N, C-alpha and C positions, 0 to 999 in steps of 0.2 A: 094498410101495411100488412103483408102476408108474413106469417111466422112459420118457418119450417120446423116441424117437430122431429126430433131425433129420438127414435125408439131404441132403448138399450137392448142389446143382443146378449143371450146367455153365453157364457164362456165354456167352450168344449173341454171336457176332462182329459187329462193326459192318457196316452195309450197304456194299457196294463202291461206289466213286465211278463216276459215269457216264463210260464210255470216250470218249476224244477222237475216235477213229475206229473204225468197226465192224470194221476188219480184224483187230484184235487182241482176242481174247476175254479177259475178266478171269479170272485164276487163282482157283480155289476156295481158301478159307482152309484152312490145314493142319489136319489132325485132331490132337487131343491124343494124345500118345504113350501115356499110360496112362489108363484109365477111372477115374473117381472111385470110391473105395472107401467102403463103409458103415462108420461107426465102430462099434467093439465097445461094448456097453453097459457102463457103469461098475458095479463090484460094489456091492451094497447096503451102506449103512453099518452098522457094529455099534452096537447100542443100549447106551448107557452113561449113567448118571445122574451129575449133577454138583451140587456145592454152589452155590447162587445167590450172585450178587454183592450187596453191600449196596445197590446202586442199585435193586434190585428192590423195595425198600421202598415206592417210590412207586406200585407197580402197584395198580389199583383192586381186583382180586380176587387172592387168593393162589393160587399154583400151585407144584407140584414142578418145579424147574428142571432142564433138560437142554440139551445142545447142540441147535441148531435142526434139524439133519438128524436127530439121534437122536430128538428128541421126536416127530416125525411117525411114525417106525417104532414107537416104544414105545406111542404112543396107539393105533395100529392093532392091535397085538398085544394090548394090554389090553382093547380093546373086543371083540375076537373071543373072548377067554377068559372074560370076565365079563358079556357082554351079557344073559345070562339071570338074573344075580344082582342087578344094581343099575342104576338109570337113570343116564344121563349128566347131570351138572350143567351149569349155564351156563358154568362155567369149563372144561369139558371133562373133569372128573374123574368117576369112578364113585362114587356115594354110596349107602350102604346103612345107613340109620339104625337103631340097635338097637331091638328091640321093648320093650314095657313090662316093667318088673321092679322089685321091691323088693330092692335089693342090700345085703348085710350085710358089714361089714368089722371086723376087729380094728383098734383104733387104738393107736398107740404114740406117746409123747412122749419124745423123746430116748432111744429104745430101751426105755422102760419101758412095759409093757402097761397099757392103760387100758380104759375101757368100750367096748362095741361101738358103732360108728358105722354110719350108713346113707346110701345114695344112693337116694332116691325118684325113679324115672324113669318117665314116662308118654309115650307116643307113639301117637297115633291116626291117623297118616298125614298129618295136616294141622297139628296143633299138638302142642307138647311142654311138659313141665314137669320141672325137675330141682331137687331139694332135697337138699343135702349137709349132714348133721348130724354134727359131731365133738365129743364130750363132752370137756371139759377140767376136771381137778380144781381146785377153789377158784376157778374163773373162771366156769364155766357153759359151755353149749354154744356152739360156733361154728357158725352156720347160714348157708349160702350158697344163695341161691335164684335160679333162672334160668327164665324162661318166655317163650314166643314161638311162632313158627310154623315150618314147614318150606317152604323155597322152592327155587328152581333152584340155589342155591349150597349147600344143605344146611340145617343148623340156623341159624335166624335169630332171635336174641334180641330181645325187645321191652322187657323189664325185668330188671335184675339187682339183687339186694339182698344186703347183707353185714351180718350182725349178730354181733358178737363179745361173748359173755357178756351182761352186763346193759346194755351200751351201746345207744343207739338205732341203728336200721339206717341204713346209707348206701345210696342207691339211684342207679342209672344208668338212664336212659331212652333207648332206641334209637328215635328219631323218624324213621320211614322216609318220612314226607311231606316233612319239611324236610331229610332226609339229614343230621341232626345227632345227636350224643350229648350229653345234658345230665345234670347231676349235682346231687344235693341237698347234697353236701358242699362244692361250689364253684360260683360263678356262671359259671365258664368252660364253654364248649361246644366240641365238636370235630367235624370232618366224619365222617360215617358211611360207611365203605367197604363195597362189596359183599362178602359173606362174613364180615363182622366178627363177632367172638365176645366173650363175657365170660370172666372168669377161670376159670370151671368148665365152661361150655358148650364151651369149646375142647377139653376132654378127650373129650366125646362126639362132637364134630365130627371129631377125629382118629380116634376109633374108627370112625365112619361111613366115612371115607375108606379106612382100612385094610381094613375089611370089604368095601368095594367093589372094591379092587384091591390085595390084600396083596403081590403080587410087585413092585409099584412101590417099596415102602419097604424098600430094601436098605441095608446099612451105609454111612454116609457121605452118604445123601440127606438134604437139609435142606429143610424146608417152612416158609414164612413165613405167620403168621397176624396179622391185625389184631385186637388184644385190648383190651377196655376193662376197667379196674379200677373202684374206687369214686370216682375223681376224675380219671382221665386215660386216654388210649388210646395204645397204642404197638404196635410190631411185635415179635412173638415168633418167633424162629427156632428151630424144633424139629428136632433132628437125630436120625436113626435110628442108634442105637449098634450094635444087633445082637441076636441071640437069646441069652437067658440063662436060667438055672434059678432059679426063685423058690420059696422055701419058705413055703407057706401053712399054715393050721391043719390042713388035711386031707392034707398031703403036699407033694410037689414037682411043679412044673408048668413047662413051657417057655413063655417069654414074650418078646415083642419090646420092647426097651428104647428109649425115646425120651427125649431130654434137651433141655431148653431151654438154648440157648447164651446167654452174657452179652449183654444188650441194649445195654450201654454199658460203657465202661471203669469198672472198680470195682464192677460189678454183683455183689452177693453173694446176692441172692435167687434160689433155684434151684427148679426143678420137674423131677421125673423121673417118667415114667409107663411101666408095663409092661403091655402088652396080650397076652392069652393066646389063641391060636387054639383051644385046647380049650374055652374059655368063649365062643366066638363072637366073639373079639377084644374082649371086655369088659375093663376095667382090673382086673388081679389085684393090682396094687400101685401106690400113689400116694405119692410122697415130696415134701413141701414143706420147704424150708430157708429160714428167715427170715434177714434181714441180721444179726441178733444171734446166729445159730448155732442157734436153736431148730429142732428137726426134728419135724414132725408126719407120721406115716405111717399109711396105710390099707392093710390087708392082707386079702385075700379070706377070708371066713369060711364060704363055702358049700362044696358038694361040688365036687371037681375032676373034672368030667366035662362033656361038651358039653351045654349047656342045650337042651331041646327047641326053644325059640324061636329058637335060633341056627341050627338046621338048617332050620326052617320059619319064615321071617320073618313069615308071617301070623299066627302063634300069639300069644296075648295077653300073654305075658311070660316072663321067664327064671325059670321055676319053681324050678330047682335053686339059685338064689341067694336065694330068698325065705325068710321066717321059718319056713315049714313044713318046709323041708329042712335049713336051716342049724342047726348045734349051738346049744344054749342058751348065751347069753352068760354069762361069769363076771364077776359084779359087783365082785369084789375088785380093788382098786387097789394095786399094789405100791408100796412106798416108793421 
């Protein structure tokens, strides 16, 4: 950060009055005893992230909060470090959207191993599609679908659908012409904020942000997202918990833990996401806790090594998370 030094200028003395008689010359004004000194430049502020205040909820686009002086320094440092990795979004963030991949996960319900779930993810640089399928015994699969385009804020959903078992799907439409979100489940509509996400695209948006600038997301940093469900939209505060060890099917892997903070008093629905740098910051574990205490977990079932596409963003997909490399699923459902 460059600091412009403002050098004080001496003040010119007032013009002397016209003498009454030419016999007495006017005395020159006294010279200042000491010359003005240049101030020493102030030391550069230390960069430190801070948890945002609740009032940030009204912001049009979400951002990681920091003190005003620190944010400028942090932005300059992050830009220099990752300029070659990801473009800058309209919000000032670095965005690196994951490449296409068929991701496979072991699924667990209340800790009991279930069938294999999948995240179908496609990204051609302009449009994306995400389909999350979680099989549940005696109920049928829970299928969450999100599709849209990629804009200056990152992932931009156009339609989100949610189908639980044999029930009809509930759909949310992100109308970017009218800047409104409309729902099939309710006649209500809500304003569409820049950078708004749906319940599952927010996971890939978080992945894209961390891929773009991983050093920004240190323990204690909280980022706010505007997220639409199947009948309403609200702010999700996602806090960085820190790096932890996750045990997946193929072994142990280090992952960064993110936790959604309570959205309101008495909020019992939880979401925890672990992003693994060894997997190109893709989610290695996702844990959803429903208000009734039901826990649905997705745990990475591919190889624990850096996918080729994570090193080369132009590659067609995360090959090491695909069906060709992941172990065959075990169809047995434990009681």
